[in-house]
N, CA, C and O atoms as a CHARMM CRD file, in Angstrom:
* protein
*
  332
    1    1 MET  N     -0.19300  20.59900  -4.32100 PROA 1      0.00000
    2    1 MET  CA    -1.21000  20.12400  -5.26500 PROA 1      0.00000
    3    1 MET  C     -1.66700  18.74300  -4.82500 PROA 1      0.00000
    4    1 MET  O     -0.84500  17.94300  -4.37700 PROA 1      0.00000
    5    2 PRO  N     -2.92500  18.44800  -4.93700 PROA 2      0.00000
    6    2 PRO  CA    -3.46100  17.13300  -4.54900 PROA 2      0.00000
    7    2 PRO  C     -2.88400  15.99400  -5.39900 PROA 2      0.00000
    8    2 PRO  O     -2.49900  16.17400  -6.55400 PROA 2      0.00000
    9    3 ILE  N     -2.84500  14.83100  -4.77900 PROA 3      0.00000
   10    3 ILE  CA    -2.31900  13.64200  -5.48000 PROA 3      0.00000
   11    3 ILE  C     -3.53200  12.66900  -5.70000 PROA 3      0.00000
   12    3 ILE  O     -4.34200  12.46100  -4.79600 PROA 3      0.00000
   13    4 TYR  N     -3.61700  12.12700  -6.84300 PROA 4      0.00000
   14    4 TYR  CA    -4.68300  11.22300  -7.22500 PROA 4      0.00000
   15    4 TYR  C     -4.10000   9.91400  -7.66500 PROA 4      0.00000
   16    4 TYR  O     -3.01100   9.87300  -8.23800 PROA 4      0.00000
   17    5 ARG  N     -4.82200   8.82700  -7.39900 PROA 5      0.00000
   18    5 ARG  CA    -4.45000   7.49300  -7.89100 PROA 5      0.00000
   19    5 ARG  C     -5.56700   7.09100  -8.85700 PROA 5      0.00000
   20    5 ARG  O     -6.75200   7.28300  -8.58800 PROA 5      0.00000
   21    6 THR  N     -5.15100   6.53600  -9.97300 PROA 6      0.00000
   22    6 THR  CA    -6.11700   6.05100 -10.90700 PROA 6      0.00000
   23    6 THR  C     -5.85100   4.58500 -11.23700 PROA 6      0.00000
   24    6 THR  O     -4.70400   4.14100 -11.29500 PROA 6      0.00000
   25    7 ILE  N     -6.88400   3.88300 -11.44200 PROA 7      0.00000
   26    7 ILE  CA    -6.81900   2.48900 -11.95800 PROA 7      0.00000
   27    7 ILE  C     -7.46200   2.50400 -13.34900 PROA 7      0.00000
   28    7 ILE  O     -8.61100   2.91800 -13.50100 PROA 7      0.00000
   29    8 ILE  N     -6.71800   2.05300 -14.36000 PROA 8      0.00000
   30    8 ILE  CA    -7.21700   2.03100 -15.72200 PROA 8      0.00000
   31    8 ILE  C     -7.26600   0.56400 -16.14900 PROA 8      0.00000
   32    8 ILE  O     -6.26000  -0.13700 -16.04400 PROA 8      0.00000
   33    9 GLU  N     -8.40700   0.09200 -16.62600 PROA 9      0.00000
   34    9 GLU  CA    -8.55600  -1.24800 -17.14400 PROA 9      0.00000
   35    9 GLU  C     -8.72800  -1.14800 -18.64800 PROA 9      0.00000
   36    9 GLU  O     -9.55900  -0.38500 -19.14100 PROA 9      0.00000
   37   10 VAL  N     -7.93200  -1.93000 -19.37600 PROA 10     0.00000
   38   10 VAL  CA    -8.01200  -1.94800 -20.85500 PROA 10     0.00000
   39   10 VAL  C     -8.33100  -3.39200 -21.27600 PROA 10     0.00000
   40   10 VAL  O     -7.62200  -4.32900 -20.90900 PROA 10     0.00000
   41   11 TRP  N     -9.39400  -3.54900 -22.04000 PROA 11     0.00000
   42   11 TRP  CA    -9.87600  -4.83800 -22.48800 PROA 11     0.00000
   43   11 TRP  C    -10.07500  -4.82200 -24.00600 PROA 11     0.00000
   44   11 TRP  O    -10.37800  -3.78200 -24.59000 PROA 11     0.00000
   45   12 LEU  N     -9.90400  -5.97300 -24.62700 PROA 12     0.00000
   46   12 LEU  CA   -10.24500  -6.11900 -26.01100 PROA 12     0.00000
   47   12 LEU  C    -11.77600  -5.93500 -26.16200 PROA 12     0.00000
   48   12 LEU  O    -12.54400  -6.39800 -25.32000 PROA 12     0.00000
   49   13 LYS  N    -12.20100  -5.26000 -27.23300 PROA 13     0.00000
   50   13 LYS  CA   -13.62100  -5.07500 -27.47900 PROA 13     0.00000
   51   13 LYS  C    -14.25100  -6.44800 -27.76400 PROA 13     0.00000
   52   13 LYS  O    -13.58300  -7.38800 -28.19600 PROA 13     0.00000
   53   14 ASP  N    -15.55500  -6.52300 -27.50600 PROA 14     0.00000
   54   14 ASP  CA   -16.30900  -7.73500 -27.85600 PROA 14     0.00000
   55   14 ASP  C    -16.14900  -7.94600 -29.34500 PROA 14     0.00000
   56   14 ASP  O    -16.18100  -6.99400 -30.12500 PROA 14     0.00000
   57   15 GLY  N    -15.97500  -9.20400 -29.74000 PROA 15     0.00000
   58   15 GLY  CA   -15.82200  -9.50900 -31.13500 PROA 15     0.00000
   59   15 GLY  C    -14.33900  -9.61600 -31.61300 PROA 15     0.00000
   60   15 GLY  O    -14.06100 -10.16700 -32.67800 PROA 15     0.00000
   61   16 ILE  N    -13.42000  -9.08600 -30.81100 PROA 16     0.00000
   62   16 ILE  CA   -12.01100  -9.20900 -31.09800 PROA 16     0.00000
   63   16 ILE  C    -11.47900 -10.48400 -30.43400 PROA 16     0.00000
   64   16 ILE  O    -11.68900 -10.69000 -29.23900 PROA 16     0.00000
   65   17 VAL  N    -10.81000 -11.31800 -31.18200 PROA 17     0.00000
   66   17 VAL  CA   -10.29500 -12.59900 -30.64000 PROA 17     0.00000
   67   17 VAL  C     -9.28800 -12.30900 -29.58100 PROA 17     0.00000
   68   17 VAL  O     -8.32800 -11.56400 -29.78200 PROA 17     0.00000
   69   18 ASP  N     -9.53300 -12.93800 -28.39700 PROA 18     0.00000
   70   18 ASP  CA    -8.59200 -12.81200 -27.26000 PROA 18     0.00000
   71   18 ASP  C     -7.82600 -14.14600 -27.16600 PROA 18     0.00000
   72   18 ASP  O     -8.20300 -15.03900 -26.40700 PROA 18     0.00000
   73   19 ALA  N     -6.73300 -14.25900 -27.96200 PROA 19     0.00000
   74   19 ALA  CA    -5.99500 -15.52500 -27.99900 PROA 19     0.00000
   75   19 ALA  C     -5.44400 -15.89900 -26.60300 PROA 19     0.00000
   76   19 ALA  O     -5.45400 -17.07000 -26.22400 PROA 19     0.00000
   77   20 GLU  N     -4.98100 -14.93100 -25.87500 PROA 20     0.00000
   78   20 GLU  CA    -4.45600 -15.23500 -24.54700 PROA 20     0.00000
   79   20 GLU  C     -5.59100 -15.67500 -23.63400 PROA 20     0.00000
   80   20 GLU  O     -5.41000 -16.62200 -22.86900 PROA 20     0.00000
   81   21 GLY  N     -6.74800 -15.03300 -23.67900 PROA 21     0.00000
   82   21 GLY  CA    -7.87000 -15.44900 -22.89000 PROA 21     0.00000
   83   21 GLY  C     -8.35900 -16.85300 -23.23800 PROA 21     0.00000
   84   21 GLY  O     -8.77700 -17.62300 -22.37400 PROA 21     0.00000
   85   22 ASN  N     -8.28900 -17.16300 -24.56600 PROA 22     0.00000
   86   22 ASN  CA    -8.68000 -18.57900 -24.99000 PROA 22     0.00000
   87   22 ASN  C     -7.67500 -19.58600 -24.39300 PROA 22     0.00000
   88   22 ASN  O     -8.07500 -20.66600 -23.96000 PROA 22     0.00000
   89   23 SER  N     -6.39400 -19.24400 -24.36800 PROA 23     0.00000
   90   23 SER  CA    -5.40800 -20.16100 -23.85500 PROA 23     0.00000
   91   23 SER  C     -5.63400 -20.35900 -22.34500 PROA 23     0.00000
   92   23 SER  O     -5.49300 -21.47300 -21.84000 PROA 23     0.00000
   93   24 VAL  N     -5.97300 -19.31700 -21.65100 PROA 24     0.00000
   94   24 VAL  CA    -6.19400 -19.40400 -20.18700 PROA 24     0.00000
   95   24 VAL  C     -7.48300 -20.29200 -19.97100 PROA 24     0.00000
   96   24 VAL  O     -7.50500 -21.16800 -19.10700 PROA 24     0.00000
   97   25 THR  N     -8.48800 -20.04000 -20.74800 PROA 25     0.00000
   98   25 THR  CA    -9.73900 -20.87500 -20.66700 PROA 25     0.00000
   99   25 THR  C     -9.43100 -22.33000 -20.80600 PROA 25     0.00000
  100   25 THR  O     -9.83000 -23.14000 -19.96900 PROA 25     0.00000
  101   26 GLU  N     -8.71300 -22.67900 -21.87200 PROA 26     0.00000
  102   26 GLU  CA    -8.35300 -24.05800 -22.11200 PROA 26     0.00000
  103   26 GLU  C     -7.50600 -24.68500 -21.05800 PROA 26     0.00000
  104   26 GLU  O     -7.73700 -25.83000 -20.66800 PROA 26     0.00000
  105   27 ALA  N     -6.47900 -23.92300 -20.56600 PROA 27     0.00000
  106   27 ALA  CA    -5.61000 -24.41400 -19.52500 PROA 27     0.00000
  107   27 ALA  C     -6.35500 -24.69500 -18.22900 PROA 27     0.00000
  108   27 ALA  O     -6.07800 -25.69200 -17.56300 PROA 27     0.00000
  109   28 LEU  N     -7.28700 -23.84100 -17.86600 PROA 28     0.00000
  110   28 LEU  CA    -8.07100 -24.04000 -16.64700 PROA 28     0.00000
  111   28 LEU  C     -9.00000 -25.22300 -16.81300 PROA 28     0.00000
  112   28 LEU  O     -9.18100 -26.00700 -15.88200 PROA 28     0.00000
  113   29 ARG  N     -9.59800 -25.36200 -17.99900 PROA 29     0.00000
  114   29 ARG  CA   -10.44100 -26.55200 -18.22100 PROA 29     0.00000
  115   29 ARG  C     -9.59500 -27.84700 -18.14100 PROA 29     0.00000
  116   29 ARG  O    -10.05000 -28.83900 -17.57200 PROA 29     0.00000
  117   30 ASP  N     -8.40000 -27.84200 -18.69300 PROA 30     0.00000
  118   30 ASP  CA    -7.53400 -29.00500 -18.70500 PROA 30     0.00000
  119   30 ASP  C     -7.21300 -29.46900 -17.31600 PROA 30     0.00000
  120   30 ASP  O     -7.03700 -30.66700 -17.09600 PROA 30     0.00000
  121   31 ILE  N     -7.12900 -28.53800 -16.34300 PROA 31     0.00000
  122   31 ILE  CA    -6.80700 -28.93900 -14.97300 PROA 31     0.00000
  123   31 ILE  C     -8.04100 -29.06500 -14.09800 PROA 31     0.00000
  124   31 ILE  O     -7.94700 -29.12200 -12.87200 PROA 31     0.00000
  125   32 GLY  N     -9.23200 -29.11100 -14.76100 PROA 32     0.00000
  126   32 GLY  CA   -10.45600 -29.47100 -14.08600 PROA 32     0.00000
  127   32 GLY  C    -11.38900 -28.39400 -13.63600 PROA 32     0.00000
  128   32 GLY  O    -12.34500 -28.68900 -12.91900 PROA 32     0.00000
  129   33 TYR  N    -11.16800 -27.15200 -14.01800 PROA 33     0.00000
  130   33 TYR  CA   -12.10100 -26.07700 -13.55100 PROA 33     0.00000
  131   33 TYR  C    -13.18200 -25.86800 -14.63700 PROA 33     0.00000
  132   33 TYR  O    -12.90300 -25.86300 -15.83600 PROA 33     0.00000
  133   34 PRO  N    -14.41100 -25.69800 -14.15900 PROA 34     0.00000
  134   34 PRO  CA   -15.50900 -25.57300 -15.11800 PROA 34     0.00000
  135   34 PRO  C    -15.63100 -24.13900 -15.67900 PROA 34     0.00000
  136   34 PRO  O    -16.65500 -23.47800 -15.50200 PROA 34     0.00000
  137   35 VAL  N    -14.60400 -23.69400 -16.33300 PROA 35     0.00000
  138   35 VAL  CA   -14.54900 -22.30400 -16.86800 PROA 35     0.00000
  139   35 VAL  C    -15.26200 -22.20900 -18.19200 PROA 35     0.00000
  140   35 VAL  O    -15.00400 -22.99900 -19.10100 PROA 35     0.00000
  141   36 LYS  N    -16.15200 -21.25300 -18.31000 PROA 36     0.00000
  142   36 LYS  CA   -16.85600 -21.03900 -19.55800 PROA 36     0.00000
  143   36 LYS  C    -16.06600 -20.11900 -20.48300 PROA 36     0.00000
  144   36 LYS  O    -16.02300 -20.33400 -21.69400 PROA 36     0.00000
  145   37 ASP  N    -15.43100 -19.07200 -19.89400 PROA 37     0.00000
  146   37 ASP  CA   -14.72100 -18.13700 -20.72800 PROA 37     0.00000
  147   37 ASP  C    -13.75700 -17.34500 -19.80100 PROA 37     0.00000
  148   37 ASP  O    -14.02400 -17.18300 -18.61100 PROA 37     0.00000
  149   38 ALA  N    -12.65500 -16.86800 -20.36700 PROA 38     0.00000
  150   38 ALA  CA   -11.71300 -16.02500 -19.66200 PROA 38     0.00000
  151   38 ALA  C    -11.20200 -14.96800 -20.68200 PROA 38     0.00000
  152   38 ALA  O    -10.93600 -15.26700 -21.84600 PROA 38     0.00000
  153   39 ARG  N    -11.08400 -13.74300 -20.18500 PROA 39     0.00000
  154   39 ARG  CA   -10.58400 -12.64900 -20.99600 PROA 39     0.00000
  155   39 ARG  C     -9.33600 -12.12200 -20.26500 PROA 39     0.00000
  156   39 ARG  O     -9.29600 -12.13200 -19.03500 PROA 39     0.00000
  157   40 VAL  N     -8.33900 -11.67000 -20.99700 PROA 40     0.00000
  158   40 VAL  CA    -7.14600 -11.14300 -20.40500 PROA 40     0.00000
  159   40 VAL  C     -7.07800  -9.65500 -20.80400 PROA 40     0.00000
  160   40 VAL  O     -7.25400  -9.30800 -21.97100 PROA 40     0.00000
  161   41 GLY  N     -6.82500  -8.80100 -19.82900 PROA 41     0.00000
  162   41 GLY  CA    -6.69700  -7.37500 -20.09000 PROA 41     0.00000
  163   41 GLY  C     -5.48000  -6.82000 -19.39700 PROA 41     0.00000
  164   41 GLY  O     -4.66400  -7.54200 -18.82300 PROA 41     0.00000
  165   42 LYS  N     -5.39300  -5.52600 -19.47300 PROA 42     0.00000
  166   42 LYS  CA    -4.29600  -4.82600 -18.75500 PROA 42     0.00000
  167   42 LYS  C     -4.87300  -3.90800 -17.68400 PROA 42     0.00000
  168   42 LYS  O     -5.95800  -3.34200 -17.82300 PROA 42     0.00000
  169   43 VAL  N     -4.10500  -3.78800 -16.61800 PROA 43     0.00000
  170   43 VAL  CA    -4.51900  -2.81400 -15.57200 PROA 43     0.00000
  171   43 VAL  C     -3.25600  -1.89400 -15.32000 PROA 43     0.00000
  172   43 VAL  O     -2.13600  -2.36000 -15.10900 PROA 43     0.00000
  173   44 TYR  N     -3.53500  -0.58700 -15.36200 PROA 44     0.00000
  174   44 TYR  CA    -2.49500   0.40500 -15.03300 PROA 44     0.00000
  175   44 TYR  C     -2.90400   1.06900 -13.74500 PROA 44     0.00000
  176   44 TYR  O     -4.07400   1.40300 -13.55800 PROA 44     0.00000
  177   45 ARG  N     -1.94700   1.26600 -12.84800 PROA 45     0.00000
  178   45 ARG  CA    -2.14300   2.04600 -11.63300 PROA 45     0.00000
  179   45 ARG  C     -1.20000   3.21800 -11.75700 PROA 45     0.00000
  180   45 ARG  O      0.02000   3.05700 -11.72000 PROA 45     0.00000
  181   46 ILE  N     -1.78400   4.42800 -11.90700 PROA 46     0.00000
  182   46 ILE  CA    -0.99300   5.61600 -12.10000 PROA 46     0.00000
  183   46 ILE  C     -1.29700   6.58900 -11.00300 PROA 46     0.00000
  184   46 ILE  O     -2.46500   6.82700 -10.69500 PROA 46     0.00000
  185   47 THR  N     -0.26100   7.17100 -10.39100 PROA 47     0.00000
  186   47 THR  CA    -0.43300   8.22700  -9.38200 PROA 47     0.00000
  187   47 THR  C      0.00600   9.53600 -10.05400 PROA 47     0.00000
  188   47 THR  O      1.05200   9.57100 -10.70100 PROA 47     0.00000
  189   48 LEU  N     -0.76100  10.58400  -9.91200 PROA 48     0.00000
  190   48 LEU  CA    -0.46100  11.85700 -10.53500 PROA 48     0.00000
  191   48 LEU  C     -0.93400  13.02800  -9.65100 PROA 48     0.00000
  192   48 LEU  O     -1.74800  12.87800  -8.73900 PROA 48     0.00000
  193   49 GLU  N     -0.38400  14.17100  -9.97400 PROA 49     0.00000
  194   49 GLU  CA    -0.78500  15.42400  -9.31900 PROA 49     0.00000
  195   49 GLU  C     -1.72100  16.13600 -10.24900 PROA 49     0.00000
  196   49 GLU  O     -1.52100  16.14600 -11.46300 PROA 49     0.00000
  197   50 ALA  N     -2.75800  16.74000  -9.67600 PROA 50     0.00000
  198   50 ALA  CA    -3.66500  17.56100 -10.48500 PROA 50     0.00000
  199   50 ALA  C     -4.36800  18.53800  -9.51100 PROA 50     0.00000
  200   50 ALA  O     -4.46700  18.30600  -8.30600 PROA 50     0.00000
  201   51 SER  N     -4.84000  19.62500 -10.10800 PROA 51     0.00000
  202   51 SER  CA    -5.48700  20.66400  -9.29700 PROA 51     0.00000
  203   51 SER  C     -6.85400  20.26300  -8.74300 PROA 51     0.00000
  204   51 SER  O     -7.31500  20.81000  -7.74100 PROA 51     0.00000
  205   52 SER  N     -7.49400  19.30200  -9.40900 PROA 52     0.00000
  206   52 SER  CA    -8.82100  18.84500  -8.98800 PROA 52     0.00000
  207   52 SER  C     -9.04400  17.40900  -9.52000 PROA 52     0.00000
  208   52 SER  O     -8.28900  16.92100 -10.36100 PROA 52     0.00000
  209   53 LYS  N    -10.08900  16.75700  -9.01000 PROA 53     0.00000
  210   53 LYS  CA   -10.42000  15.43300  -9.54000 PROA 53     0.00000
  211   53 LYS  C    -10.78100  15.49600 -10.97800 PROA 53     0.00000
  212   53 LYS  O    -10.42700  14.60200 -11.74700 PROA 53     0.00000
  213   54 GLU  N    -11.51300  16.58000 -11.39100 PROA 54     0.00000
  214   54 GLU  CA   -11.91000  16.73200 -12.81100 PROA 54     0.00000
  215   54 GLU  C    -10.66400  16.86700 -13.69400 PROA 54     0.00000
  216   54 GLU  O    -10.61000  16.30600 -14.78800 PROA 54     0.00000
  217   55 GLU  N     -9.69100  17.59700 -13.22300 PROA 55     0.00000
  218   55 GLU  CA    -8.41000  17.75500 -13.96100 PROA 55     0.00000
  219   55 GLU  C     -7.68500  16.43200 -14.05300 PROA 55     0.00000
  220   55 GLU  O     -7.11600  16.11500 -15.09700 PROA 55     0.00000
  221   56 ALA  N     -7.69100  15.65600 -12.99200 PROA 56     0.00000
  222   56 ALA  CA    -7.01200  14.28700 -13.01100 PROA 56     0.00000
  223   56 ALA  C     -7.76300  13.40900 -14.00500 PROA 56     0.00000
  224   56 ALA  O     -7.13700  12.69900 -14.79200 PROA 56     0.00000
  225   57 GLU  N     -9.09200  13.44500 -13.98300 PROA 57     0.00000
  226   57 GLU  CA    -9.84600  12.63300 -14.93100 PROA 57     0.00000
  227   57 GLU  C     -9.54100  13.05500 -16.38200 PROA 57     0.00000
  228   57 GLU  O     -9.42100  12.20400 -17.26300 PROA 57     0.00000
  229   58 ARG  N     -9.42000  14.33500 -16.61800 PROA 58     0.00000
  230   58 ARG  CA    -9.11200  14.84400 -17.97700 PROA 58     0.00000
  231   58 ARG  C     -7.72500  14.32600 -18.40200 PROA 58     0.00000
  232   58 ARG  O     -7.54100  13.87600 -19.53300 PROA 58     0.00000
  233   59 LEU  N     -6.78600  14.39600 -17.50300 PROA 59     0.00000
  234   59 LEU  CA    -5.40300  13.91300 -17.81000 PROA 59     0.00000
  235   59 LEU  C     -5.37200  12.41200 -18.08500 PROA 59     0.00000
  236   59 LEU  O     -4.70100  11.96100 -19.01400 PROA 59     0.00000
  237   60 VAL  N     -6.09900  11.63900 -17.27700 PROA 60     0.00000
  238   60 VAL  CA    -6.10900  10.17700 -17.49100 PROA 60     0.00000
  239   60 VAL  C     -6.80200   9.84200 -18.83100 PROA 60     0.00000
  240   60 VAL  O     -6.36900   8.94600 -19.55600 PROA 60     0.00000
  241   61 GLU  N     -7.87100  10.57000 -19.14000 PROA 61     0.00000
  242   61 GLU  CA    -8.56400  10.33800 -20.43500 PROA 61     0.00000
  243   61 GLU  C     -7.58000  10.63200 -21.56200 PROA 61     0.00000
  244   61 GLU  O     -7.53400   9.88500 -22.53900 PROA 61     0.00000
  245   62 GLU  N     -6.80200  11.68400 -21.45500 PROA 62     0.00000
  246   62 GLU  CA    -5.82800  12.04000 -22.47300 PROA 62     0.00000
  247   62 GLU  C     -4.70000  10.98400 -22.55900 PROA 62     0.00000
  248   62 GLU  O     -4.26000  10.64400 -23.65700 PROA 62     0.00000
  249   63 MET  N     -4.24100  10.47600 -21.42400 PROA 63     0.00000
  250   63 MET  CA    -3.21700   9.41200 -21.43900 PROA 63     0.00000
  251   63 MET  C     -3.71900   8.18000 -22.20100 PROA 63     0.00000
  252   63 MET  O     -3.00600   7.57700 -23.00300 PROA 63     0.00000
  253   64 CYS  N     -4.99000   7.83400 -21.91100 PROA 64     0.00000
  254   64 CYS  CA    -5.56200   6.65800 -22.56300 PROA 64     0.00000
  255   64 CYS  C     -5.61700   6.87400 -24.08700 PROA 64     0.00000
  256   64 CYS  O     -5.20200   6.00400 -24.85300 PROA 64     0.00000
  257   65 ARG  N     -6.13000   8.03200 -24.52000 PROA 65     0.00000
  258   65 ARG  CA    -6.23700   8.26700 -25.89400 PROA 65     0.00000
  259   65 ARG  C     -4.91600   8.36600 -26.64000 PROA 65     0.00000
  260   65 ARG  O     -4.80800   7.93500 -27.78800 PROA 65     0.00000
  261   66 ARG  N     -3.90200   8.94200 -25.97600 PROA 66     0.00000
  262   66 ARG  CA    -2.60900   9.19400 -26.61300 PROA 66     0.00000
  263   66 ARG  C     -1.63000   8.02400 -26.59500 PROA 66     0.00000
  264   66 ARG  O     -0.74900   7.93100 -27.45000 PROA 66     0.00000
  265   67 LEU  N     -1.79000   7.11900 -25.60200 PROA 67     0.00000
  266   67 LEU  CA    -0.77300   6.10400 -25.43100 PROA 67     0.00000
  267   67 LEU  C     -1.27000   4.73000 -24.99900 PROA 67     0.00000
  268   67 LEU  O     -0.83200   3.72200 -25.55300 PROA 67     0.00000
  269   68 LEU  N     -2.16100   4.66500 -24.03500 PROA 68     0.00000
  270   68 LEU  CA    -2.48600   3.38500 -23.39200 PROA 68     0.00000
  271   68 LEU  C     -3.47700   2.49700 -24.08500 PROA 68     0.00000
  272   68 LEU  O     -3.50600   1.28500 -23.87300 PROA 68     0.00000
  273   69 VAL  N     -4.29700   3.11300 -24.92300 PROA 69     0.00000
  274   69 VAL  CA    -5.41300   2.35300 -25.53900 PROA 69     0.00000
  275   69 VAL  C     -5.37700   2.50600 -27.06100 PROA 69     0.00000
  276   69 VAL  O     -5.12300   3.58200 -27.60200 PROA 69     0.00000
  277   70 ASN  N     -5.64200   1.38300 -27.72200 PROA 70     0.00000
  278   70 ASN  CA    -5.81000   1.36700 -29.17600 PROA 70     0.00000
  279   70 ASN  C     -7.30700   1.39900 -29.41000 PROA 70     0.00000
  280   70 ASN  O     -7.95600   0.37300 -29.21100 PROA 70     0.00000
  281   71 PRO  N     -7.89900   2.51700 -29.82200 PROA 71     0.00000
  282   71 PRO  CA    -9.33900   2.59600 -29.95400 PROA 71     0.00000
  283   71 PRO  C     -9.95800   1.70000 -30.98200 PROA 71     0.00000
  284   71 PRO  O    -11.17100   1.49200 -30.97200 PROA 71     0.00000
  285   72 VAL  N     -9.15200   1.16100 -31.87700 PROA 72     0.00000
  286   72 VAL  CA    -9.66600   0.21500 -32.91800 PROA 72     0.00000
  287   72 VAL  C    -10.01900  -1.09600 -32.25500 PROA 72     0.00000
  288   72 VAL  O    -11.01700  -1.71300 -32.62700 PROA 72     0.00000
  289   73 LYS  N     -9.24300  -1.54500 -31.29000 PROA 73     0.00000
  290   73 LYS  CA    -9.45900  -2.87200 -30.73000 PROA 73     0.00000
  291   73 LYS  C     -9.79100  -2.89700 -29.23400 PROA 73     0.00000
  292   73 LYS  O    -10.26700  -3.91100 -28.72500 PROA 73     0.00000
  293   74 ASP  N     -9.54500  -1.79200 -28.53300 PROA 74     0.00000
  294   74 ASP  CA    -9.69200  -1.74400 -27.07300 PROA 74     0.00000
  295   74 ASP  C    -10.87100  -0.92000 -26.60300 PROA 74     0.00000
  296   74 ASP  O    -11.31700   0.01100 -27.27300 PROA 74     0.00000
  297   75 GLU  N    -11.37300  -1.29600 -25.40600 PROA 75     0.00000
  298   75 GLU  CA   -12.22600  -0.43200 -24.63500 PROA 75     0.00000
  299   75 GLU  C    -11.54200  -0.24400 -23.28100 PROA 75     0.00000
  300   75 GLU  O    -10.68300  -1.03900 -22.89800 PROA 75     0.00000
  301   76 TYR  N    -11.91500   0.77900 -22.58200 PROA 76     0.00000
  302   76 TYR  CA   -11.25200   1.03000 -21.31100 PROA 76     0.00000
  303   76 TYR  C    -12.20500   1.69600 -20.30900 PROA 76     0.00000
  304   76 TYR  O    -13.21000   2.31600 -20.65800 PROA 76     0.00000
  305   77 PHE  N    -11.81200   1.52200 -19.03400 PROA 77     0.00000
  306   77 PHE  CA   -12.59800   2.10300 -17.95300 PROA 77     0.00000
  307   77 PHE  C    -11.57200   2.59600 -16.94200 PROA 77     0.00000
  308   77 PHE  O    -10.48900   2.02500 -16.82100 PROA 77     0.00000
  309   78 PHE  N    -11.91100   3.64600 -16.22700 PROA 78     0.00000
  310   78 PHE  CA   -10.95700   4.07400 -15.18600 PROA 78     0.00000
  311   78 PHE  C    -11.72900   4.73400 -14.05300 PROA 78     0.00000
  312   78 PHE  O    -12.87000   5.17000 -14.20500 PROA 78     0.00000
  313   79 ARG  N    -11.04100   4.78800 -12.89500 PROA 79     0.00000
  314   79 ARG  CA   -11.59700   5.49700 -11.73700 PROA 79     0.00000
  315   79 ARG  C    -10.42800   6.28900 -11.15700 PROA 79     0.00000
  316   79 ARG  O     -9.27300   5.86500 -11.20200 PROA 79     0.00000
  317   80 VAL  N    -10.76500   7.42600 -10.62300 PROA 80     0.00000
  318   80 VAL  CA    -9.73900   8.35400 -10.00300 PROA 80     0.00000
  319   80 VAL  C    -10.17800   8.59600  -8.58700 PROA 80     0.00000
  320   80 VAL  O    -11.34300   8.89600  -8.32200 PROA 80     0.00000
  321   81 GLU  N     -9.23200   8.46400  -7.67200 PROA 81     0.00000
  322   81 GLU  CA    -9.47100   8.68900  -6.21800 PROA 81     0.00000
  323   81 GLU  C     -8.37100   9.55400  -5.69500 PROA 81     0.00000
  324   81 GLU  O     -7.20700   9.37800  -6.05300 PROA 81     0.00000
  325   82 GLN  N     -8.73000  10.49900  -4.84200 PROA 82     0.00000
  326   82 GLN  CA    -7.70300  11.32900  -4.20700 PROA 82     0.00000
  327   82 GLN  C     -7.06100  10.49800  -3.13600 PROA 82     0.00000
  328   82 GLN  O     -7.73000   9.75000  -2.42300 PROA 82     0.00000
  329   83 ARG  N     -5.72700  10.63500  -3.02200 PROA 83     0.00000
  330   83 ARG  CA    -4.96100   9.94400  -1.98400 PROA 83     0.00000
  331   83 ARG  C     -4.94500  10.69300  -0.73300 PROA 83     0.00000
  332   83 ARG  O     -4.34200  10.25000   0.24500 PROA 83     0.00000
């Protein structure tokens, strides 16, 4: 069965306060960088077996909905590539 690698990015939706991102912004400014804004998110790299790229994408979508993403506060993007 083919092996696929996926990268999943999870970010807070616009309008949700990103306290960690705000801290990073301020820390970078404090040490002299002209940073306007920083956001902090999560990245997952998952390797899985699937019968096709479409099946791998379906499985990743399901993983996101069931465990990795809180749809109330998060948005997410992913890409799937065959290894």
